[in-house]
N, C-alpha and C positions, 0 to 999 in steps of 0.2 A: 158501238160504232162511234158515238159522239166522244166517248172517253179516249178512244184510240186516235181520233182526229185531233182532239185537244192536246194529247201528248205529242203528236207529230208536229203540231203548230208550235208547241213550247220548245221543242228541240230546234226547229228551224229558226226561231227567233233568239234563242239564248245560248246555243252551243258555240264554243270557240272554234271548233272545227267547221269546215265548210261542207255542207250537204248539198249535192247537186243531182237533179233529175235530168237525164238526157234522153233524147230519142235515139233509136238505133243508128241514125245518121250522124249523131254527135251534136245535135242542136239542143241547147239548154232549155228545159221546160220550167225549171224552178231552181232557185238558189237560196240558201239560208243567209241569215244576217251576218254570218262569219266572213262573208266576202267583203265586208266593209274594211277588213284589214288590208285589202288590196286597193282600196279607194273606190270600189264599186258599190252602188246600191243594188239590192237584189233585183229590182225591176229592170235595171240597165242590162243585166246579163241574159234576161229572157229573150230567146230568139237568136242568140249569138252562137255561132258554131265554135265548139271547143278548139278546133284546129287553128282558128285565127288567133287564139290567145297563147298557144304553145310556142316555145322557142324553136326555131328551125332545126337546131341541133338535136332536139329531143322528140321530133316527130316519129322517128323509128321506134322510140320507146313507147309512144302512145299506140302505134300500130301493133306492137307486140302485145300490149294490154288487151286490145280489141280481139286479137287472135286467141288469146287465152280465154276470154269470155265466151267466144263462139265454141271453143273446144271444151268448155265447162271444166277448166283446170283451176280449182280453187287455190292451189299452192303458188300460182304464178300471176297473181293479180296486183300485188303491190309494186308500184313504180315510183321513181323519183324523177321529176322533170321541172322545167322552169316555165313559169307563167308570167305574161306581161301584166304588170299592175297598171292602174289608170294613168299614173304619171310617166309611164314609158319604161321604167326599169323592170328587170326580171327578178322574180322571187322563186326560191326553191320550194316546191311542194312535194308531199308524199301522198299519193292517192291509191285507193283500193276500190275498184269498180265491181259492182255486183249486178248481174243481169236479172231482170224481172221478166218471167216468161208467161205466155198465155196458156190456155188449155191445150193447145196443139204443140207446145214446146218452143214456139218461136219467141224471139226476144221482143218484148213489148216496149221496154225502156231499160235504161241503165241508171242505177243509183250509185253515185261515187261519194266516198267519204275522204275528204282532202284535209291534210294537216300542214300547217306552215312550219317548215324545217329550215328556213333560210339561215338563221343564226347557227343552228347545229351544223349545217352543211359548210358554211364559211369557216367555222372553227375546225371542222374535220379536215377541210382542205388545207388550212394553215398548218394544222398539226402534221399532215402528211408531208407538206413541203419542209417543215422543220425536221421531221424525222429523216427524210431523205438527205437533207443537208448534213445533219450530224452523223448519219450513217456513212456518208461519203468521207467525211472528215475522219471518222474512226477507222474506216477501212484503209485510208491512205497514210495515216501517221505511223511512224515506226516505234513509238512508245508502246509499251504493253498496257492495253486497256482490258480489264477483266471485270466480270460481275460474278458474285457468289451469293447464293441464297442462304437463308438462316440455317439450313441443314449442312452447310459446309461444302456444297457442290458448286463448281464453276459452271455458270450458265452461258457465259459469253467471253470470248477472247478475240481481240482485234486480229484480223487475218494476217497482216504483214508482220506481226510480232510473234506469230506462232512458231516460226522456225527457230527462234532464239530460246525456246523453252523446252524443258524436259517434261513430257506428258506420259500419262499412263496408257489411255486408249490410243489405238492407232488412228482412229477417226476423230477429228476435232468437232464434228457435228454432234457427237454424243456429249452428255454431261459428264465432266471429269471431277474427281475429288479435289478438294482444296489443298490436299497434301502435296500437290505439285508445286505449290507456292511456299515461300519461306517467310512467315510473319516475323517481324523484328529481326532477330538473329538466330532464331531457333528453327531447325529443320523439322517439319512434321513428317509423320509416317506416310507410306505410299498409299495406304488404304483410306477409306473415309475417315476424316480427321475430326476431332472435336472442334466446335466453332471457335473462331478467333475473337468473338465478341460476347458479351453477356446476354443471356436469354432473358425473356420477360420484358416488362415495360422499361422503356428507356426514358430517362428524365428529359433530355433535350431533343428537339426535332432532328438535329444534325450533330454528328460526332465524327471526328477524324481520327483515324488510327494509322500508324505506320505499317507498311507491308512491303514485300519484295518478291522477286521471282528468281528461280534457279535456272541458270543457263545450261546449255547442253554439256559444257565441260564440267559443270558442277561447282565452279569456283569463280564465275563471272561476278564482277563488282556491280552492284545495283545502286542507282541513284535514289534520292529521296522520293518516297511514295506516300500518297495520302489517299485514303479511302473514305467515302462518305457512307455513313450508316443512315440510310433513308428510312424514315419511320412514318407510319400512318396510324393515327389514333394511338400514338406512343408505343407502337409495337414495331419490331424490326421487320424490314422487308428484304433488303439486300445490301451487300457491300460492293461499292463501285471503286475500283482501284486503278490508279494510273502510275506506272513505274517506268523509269527511263534507264535504258542500258548505257552505263557510262564506262563500259570496259575499255573502249577505244580511248576515251579521255584519260582514264587511269593509266593506261599503257603509255600514252603520250607524256603524262606528268612524270611517270617513272623514267622515261627516256630523257626528258628535260632535266630531271633531278640528277641522273647519272652524268649527263653532259655538264651540268653545273658543277658537280663535285670534281669531275675531271679537269674542268677549266680552273677551278679554285686550287686544285692540287698542282696544276702546271704553273699557275701564278705564284704559288708559294715556293715551288722549286726555283722559279726564275728569280724571285725576290731574294731567296737565300743565296743563289749563285751570284747575283749582283752584289749583295752585301759582302760575301766572302771575297770576291774578286776585287771589289773596291778596297777592302781592308788590305789585301795582299799587295795591291798596287800602291796604296798610300804609304805603306811602310818604307819601301825603297825611295819613293819620291821625297819623303821627309828627310831621308839621309842625304839625297842629292842637294836639297835646299840648304841643309845644315852645312855641308862641306863647301857649298858655293859661298855661303856667308863667311865661312872661315877664310877661304882663299881671297875673297874680296877685301877682307880686313887686313890682309898682308900688304905691306908697303912696297914689296919688290916687284909688283906687276907693272908692266908698261901699259900704254893706252889700249893697244890691240887686245892684249890678254884680258884687261879689265872689261872691255866691250864683249868679249866672248863669254866671260863669266856672267855678265849681266843678261846676255841672251839665254844662257843656260838656266839662270835663276828665273827669268821671266817665263820661259817655256815650261819649266817645272811647276812654277806657281799656277800657270794657266791650266796645266794638266791636273794638278792637285785640286783646283777649284772644280773642274769637271767631275773628277772622281768623288769629291765631296757631295756635289749635286746628285750624282747617281746614287750614292749611298743614302742620302737623306730621302730621295724620292722612293727608293726601294723600301725604306722603313715606313714611310707614309702609306705606301700601297699595302704593306703587310700590317698596317695599323699597329706598328711597334714603336712609334715616335713617343718618347717620354717627355712629359711636360712637368716641370718642377717650379711652381710659382714661389716667388720670394719678394720681399719689399724692394721696389725699384723706384728711383727718382726719374720719373718719365721725362720731364722737361730737360734734365741734364743729359740723359742717354740719347734722346732724339736729336738734340742740338749737336752733341759730340759726333753722332753718326753722320750727320750732314757735313760737319766740318772735315771729316776724314776725306771727303771727295773734293776738297778745295783745290788741291794741286791739279787734278784732272780738269776741273771746271775752269781754273785759271788758264790752263794751256789752251782751252777752246774758247776763252773769252765769255764764259757763262756766268750769270749771277745766281748765287744760291741764297734763297730767302727762307727764313724760318718764321712760323706764325703759330700762335696759340689762340684758338677760338673759344672764348669763354673761360670760366673757372676751371683750373686743373689741379687736382690734389697733389700734394708734395710727393707722396709715395702711393704706388698701387701694387697689388699682388699679381705679378705676371712672371713669366719665365724670361729672364733677361737675355739668355742666349738665343732663344727662339725669336724674341722681339728684335734683337740686334740683327739676326739673320734676315728677318723680313725687311727691316729698314735698309740693310745693305743691298738686297736684291732690288727693292723698289727704286731707291735713289740711284744705284749703279745703272739700272736699266734706263732710267730717265736721262742720266748724264751721257750714257753711251750713244743714245739715239738723237740727242739734241745737238744741232750744229751751232745755233745762235739763239740768244735770248736768255731765258732763265729756267731754273728748276726750283719749284717751291714745295716745301714740306709744311703741312698744316696738321696740328694735333688738336683734338677736341675730346671732351669727356662727357658722356651722357650719364648724369648722376642717377636719374630714375631707373635706368637699365643697368647701371654699373658696367658700362661698356666703353672701351677706348676706341677712338676712331683715328686712323691715319690717312691723310690725303697727300698724294704726290702728283703734282701737275707740272708739265713741261711744255715748252714751245717747239716740240719736235715736228717731224714732217706730217703728223696727223694720220688718221686711219679712217677707212670707210666702215660701214656696218658689218661687213663680212669679216674684216680683220679684227674689229672690236670683239666680235663673238668668239674668235679663236684666241683671244689674248691670254686667258688663264688656262688654256689647254696644254697638256704635256707635249713636248717635242714640237712645239708650234712657234714659228717665227712670223713676222709680218709678211714677208715674201722672200723669195729665193735670193733676190738681189741684196736684201738686208742681211741675209744669212752669210752670203759670201763676203760682204763688206765688213760686217761687225763680228761675225763668228758667233759662237755660243751653241749650247745644246737645246735651247728652248725649254729648259726645265725651271728656270729661275722663278718666273711668276707662278708656275704650277706648284712649286714648292711653297711659295708665299700663301697661295690659296689653301694648300693642304695643312700648313702650320696654323693658319688662321682658323680653319674649321676644327683642327685638333684642340684649339684653345677656346672653342665655343663660339666662334664668330664666322665671318664669311668675307667675300671679296666681290668687287664690281668694277666696271670700267665705263668710261664715257669718252667719246671723241667728237670734236667739233670741226666744222668745215674750215674755220680760220686757221688751220694748221696748228691747232692747239690740242694736245692729247692729254686727257686727265685720267688717271687711274686711282682707284680708291680701294683700300683694304680696311675692312671693318671687322674687328675681332675683340674678344675680351670675355673670358669666363667671368662669372660674377666676382668682381674684384672689390677690394676694400682698402681703405687707407691704412698705412703702416702705423703711424703714430699721430697724435693730435698736433698737427701743424697747420698754419694758415694756408689756404689754397692760393696758387699763383693765378694771376689773371692779367693778361695784356692782349691787346688786339693784334699788334703787328710789331715785329722787330725790324730794324734796319737790315739791309742786305749784308751778308757776311763777307762778301768779296765784291 
C-alpha cells in the first residue's frame, strides 16, 4: 500500500501530463504538478469546478465526455478542448476521463489524464488553412497540375485542367496510369508505364524534370513543364508536375506569323511596283528634259517660246525629282540601297553642295554659312553619291522653308568613333514638339499649309534618315521657340582616311553670300 501510494505521489509530482481527480460534479479534488505549465499551483486548483476553466465554445465537448463516462463507453473518452491559463489566455488540451466506481457501480470520482497539445493544435490549424488555400488555388488555375507516385500512377490532376487531357479511366477519381502524359517528347504506352525517373536513392533532395501532357486532339502544343521529385530520406516520393497549355498562344503566333509574311509580301510587291513604275516614268522624263535643253539652246525662239520651254523643263525636273525620291525610298524600304564607300574630300564636297544653293538663297536674301567644328581629315571613306544626296535634301529643305535670315551647314568628325556629323540649322518658321517628332517620317510635312505653299512629297528627310542608317548612322532634330529650327543628321560607317594628309581645322568661315 505504501509502495502504491509512493508511486502515485511520484507521478503526481513529476509527470509532464496533468493528472486530475474530480468529484462527479466536476470539482477538482487533486491536481498534479503538471498544471504549472498553465501557471497554476496544484493547491490553487483544488475546489475549482472544471466548468469554470473550460472555454465557452467547448462546454458541449465536456458534456459529451461526461455522458460517455456515464454510459461506460471507453472508446469515446478522449476530447480536445481549451482551458483558461492563469494569465487569461486559452490553451488546447487533450483529456481522457476514467470514472472510478464504488461497490454499487456508482461514480465515486473521475480521474482525468490531460496533455498539452497547444503547439500541435496550432500547427494543425495552420496546416489546414494552408492546405485549403493551396487546394483552392490548384482547383481554380487552368494549368495542368498533376502528381504521380513512384509506380507511375497519377494520383491527382487539377479539376479545371482535366477536360484538356486524354485519360484512360472514365472517372478521374480513380488513379490513372502515367502513360496519359508525354514526358519530354516521347509518348508513353496507354497502360501502366515505366517510371519517368530513376528508382532507388536520389542524390539531391529536389530534382526537376521536364514533362508535358497530351491534349484531347493529340497534337496540342504544351508549354514548359517542371516537376519536383520530392524525396524523404533520399528516397523518391512523387513527381509534382505543372504544365501550361499554350495551344492558343501557338495558334496566335502562327496567325501573326502568317499576317507578317503576308504584309512583307505585299510590301515587297509594292516596292517592286514603285521601283518599276519610277523607272518607266523616269525614262521619258529624261527624254523630255533632254529635248527641252536642245530647244532652249536654239537661238530662233522668241521670249514666249523660251518661257514655255523653261516651264516645261522646270515641271519635268520637279516631276523627275519626285520620281527619284519615290525610287530611292522604295529601295530603302526593300533594303536594296547600295552603299559604295570611296575616298572623298569631305570639306570640298560639303562646301560645294552648299554653294549650289547660292542662287536660290540670293533670290530670297538668305545668308549661307559653312563651318567646320574641330579637326577634319582630308579624306574619308564614304559613299559620295549618298552623301551628296543627303546634303542636297537637308540644305534644300532648309532653304525652301526659310524666308529670312541664314542657313548654316556645320561639319564635325568624331575621331574616336570614326563618325562624320552634319548639322544644318536655319532661321525658318520653327516647329513645335509634335511637328519635330514627325520631321523624319515618310510622307510627312510640317502642316497642310506648308504642303500647299511649298509642295513636295514629304520623302526628302525620310530618305536622309534611311540613307544615314544604311551607312551606319542616324538622324535627329531639334526645334526652338525663337523660330529657329535645327536639324541634325549623324551618320558614318567606320570610316578611315584615304592617305596621309594633314587634317583641316578651322572654327568658322565667312558667309558665302
